C-alpha positions in Angstrom: 76.8 89.0 172.9 74.5 88.8 169.9 71.4 89.3 172.2 73.0 92.4 173.8 73.7 93.9 170.4 70.2 93.2 169.2 68.8 94.8 172.4 70.8 98.0 171.8 69.7 98.0 168.2 66.1 97.8 169.4 66.7 100.7 171.8 68.3 103.0 169.2 65.8 102.2 166.5 63.8 105.4 165.9 60.7 103.4 165.0 60.5 102.2 168.6 60.5 105.7 170.1 57.3 107.0 168.5 53.6 106.4 169.4 51.7 105.9 172.6 53.4 102.6 173.2 56.9 103.8 172.2 60.0 104.1 174.4 59.5 107.8 175.0 55.9 107.4 176.2 56.7 104.3 178.4 59.7 106.1 179.9 57.5 109.1 180.8 54.9 106.8 182.3 57.6 104.9 184.4 59.1 108.2 185.6 55.7 109.6 186.5 54.6 106.4 188.4 57.9 106.4 190.3 57.7 110.1 191.2 54.1 109.8 192.4 55.1 106.8 194.5 58.0 108.7 196.1 55.7 111.7 196.8 53.1 109.6 198.6 55.8 107.7 200.6 57.5 111.0 201.6 54.2 112.5 202.7 53.6 109.5 204.9 57.1 108.7 206.2 58.8 112.1 206.5 56.6 113.6 209.3 56.8 110.3 211.3 60.5 110.0 210.8 61.2 113.6 211.8 59.0 113.3 214.9 60.8 110.1 215.9 64.2 111.6 215.3 63.4 114.8 217.1 61.8 113.3 220.2 63.7 109.9 220.3 60.4 108.1 221.0 59.1 105.0 219.3 62.3 104.3 217.5 62.2 100.6 218.3 58.6 100.5 216.9 59.7 102.3 213.8 62.6 99.9 213.2 60.3 96.9 213.6 57.6 98.2 211.4 60.2 99.2 208.7 61.7 95.7 208.8 58.2 94.1 208.5 57.3 96.3 205.5 60.6 95.4 203.8 59.8 91.7 204.1 56.5 92.0 202.2 56.8 90.4 198.7 55.9 93.3 196.4 54.7 91.3 193.5 52.4 89.2 195.7 51.0 92.4 197.3 50.3 93.9 193.9 48.4 90.8 192.7 46.5 90.5 196.1 45.4 94.2 196.0 44.3 93.8 192.4 42.2 90.7 193.3 40.5 92.1 196.4 39.8 95.6 194.8 38.9 94.2 191.4 40.9 97.1 190.1 43.4 96.7 187.2 44.5 100.3 187.1 47.7 101.8 188.7 46.0 101.9 192.1 47.0 98.4 193.4 50.7 98.8 192.4 50.8 102.3 193.6 49.7 101.3 197.0 52.1 98.3 197.1 55.1 100.4 196.0 54.3 103.2 198.4 54.5 100.6 201.2 57.8 99.4 199.7 59.2 103.0 199.6 58.2 104.0 203.2 60.9 102.1 205.1 64.0 103.8 203.5 62.5 107.2 203.6 61.4 106.7 207.3 64.9 105.3 208.2 66.6 108.2 206.4 64.5 110.8 208.3 65.0 109.5 211.9 68.6 108.4 211.5 69.4 111.8 209.9 68.1 113.7 212.9 69.8 111.3 215.3 73.1 112.0 213.7 73.0 115.7 214.6 75.4 116.5 217.5 73.4 116.8 220.7 75.7 119.7 221.8 74.5 121.7 218.7 70.9 121.1 219.8 71.6 122.1 223.4 73.3 125.3 222.2 70.2 126.1 220.1 68.0 125.6 223.2 70.3 127.7 225.3 69.8 130.5 222.7 66.0 130.4 223.3 65.0 128.6 220.1 61.7 126.8 220.2 61.4 123.1 219.4 60.0 123.8 215.9 62.8 126.3 215.3 65.4 123.7 216.3 63.8 121.2 214.0 63.5 123.3 210.9 66.6 125.5 211.4 69.1 123.2 213.0 68.2 119.5 212.8 66.7 119.2 209.3 69.5 121.3 207.5 72.2 119.3 209.2 70.5 115.9 208.5 69.6 116.6 204.8 72.4 114.4 203.3 71.1 111.3 205.2 67.5 112.3 204.6 68.1 112.6 200.9 69.9 109.3 201.0 66.8 107.6 202.3 64.8 109.1 199.4 67.5 108.1 197.0 67.4 104.5 198.2 63.6 104.4 197.9 63.7 105.9 194.4 66.0 103.1 193.1 63.8 100.4 194.6 60.6 102.0 193.2 62.1 102.4 189.7 63.2 98.8 189.7 59.9 97.4 191.1 57.5 99.3 189.0 58.8 97.1 186.2 57.2 94.0 187.6 54.0 95.9 188.2 53.4 95.6 184.5 51.9 92.2 185.2 48.8 94.3 185.4 47.6 96.2 182.3 49.4 99.4 183.3 52.1 101.4 181.4 55.8 101.9 182.2 58.9 100.2 180.9 57.8 96.9 182.3 55.4 96.6 179.4 58.4 95.9 177.1 59.3 92.9 179.3 55.8 91.3 179.5 54.7 92.2 175.9 58.1 91.0 174.6 57.7 87.7 176.5 54.3 87.1 175.0 55.6 87.2 171.4 59.1 85.9 172.2 60.8 89.2 171.3 63.9 88.9 173.5 65.5 91.9 172.1 62.6 94.0 173.3 62.7 92.4 176.7 66.4 93.0 177.1 66.1 96.5 175.7 63.4 97.3 178.2 65.7 96.1 181.0 68.5 98.3 179.7 66.1 101.3 179.8 65.2 100.6 183.4 68.9 100.3 184.4 69.6 103.6 182.5 66.7 105.4 184.3 67.9 104.1 187.7 71.5 105.2 187.0 70.5 108.7 185.9 68.2 109.0 189.0 71.0 107.8 191.3 73.4 110.3 189.8 70.9 113.2 190.3 70.3 112.2 193.9 74.1 111.9 194.5 74.6 115.4 193.2 71.7 116.7 195.4 73.3 115.1 198.5 76.5 116.9 197.9 74.7 120.3 197.3 72.5 120.1 200.4 75.4 119.9 202.8 75.4 123.2 204.8 78.2 125.5 204.0 79.2 125.8 207.6 79.7 122.0 207.8 81.9 121.9 204.8 83.8 124.9 205.9 84.5 123.2 209.3 86.2 120.2 207.8 89.9 119.9 208.4 91.9 119.6 205.3 95.3 118.0 205.2 97.4 120.7 203.4 101.1 120.2 203.3 103.3 123.0 202.2 106.1 121.8 199.9 109.5 123.6 199.8 110.4 123.8 196.1 114.1 124.1 197.0 114.2 121.0 199.1 115.8 118.1 197.3 113.8 114.9 196.7 115.2 111.9 198.6 116.4 111.1 202.1 117.3 114.0 204.3 120.9 114.8 204.7 122.1 116.3 208.0 123.3 119.8 207.7 127.1 120.4 208.3 128.3 123.8 209.1 130.6 125.0 206.3 134.2 125.3 207.3 134.0 123.2 210.5 134.7 119.8 208.9 137.5 117.9 210.6 140.7 117.3 208.7 
């Protein structure tokens, strides 16, 4: 309990927020690294996932490749890329974490398109829409919640894993963990972990809100709601059979 209080005291200490190695600067670096990784992963994975989901081809190959990429140890890949490229900048962890982020984005893209009702697509074709029109005007709008869900999952993984990328001399919130370990500042290490958790929770909340907002209006309007009208004059309790007044037996 004392360590947790010391960690929160370190986080809320104004002296730790200023400067190029302060919390604000490290938080900005971590957010920028994560955003750049997500953009690269989306540029690679989204076109492939949309093509697979629209055509239905190579789905088994995509599932196998995604599983193989998930099995790669990220920290080992970061160190390996740094050694073979002799580069200690953000390039090795950026490549490694982009590889980590591709599987959830890819899975969200093709599973989202596969979730669209085939009858809706057939109706669009019957109306004379081209394949590109079907993709961009029917399939993608209807699959946006699952597609955003894949990006959301990738974002949480990237934010968490950029922390261990600080084993190289790069910025981000992981610096507090490795620098604190070097001088046995455990309050700094735990405080850095709390900041990573807070960033992940805020990001998850933003994506959850976006997922709700991107649901097409026609889909939400078509949901059946269980609305039960209540008679304010009806007594609460077990129902009593109605007896006609004046016909009771004597």
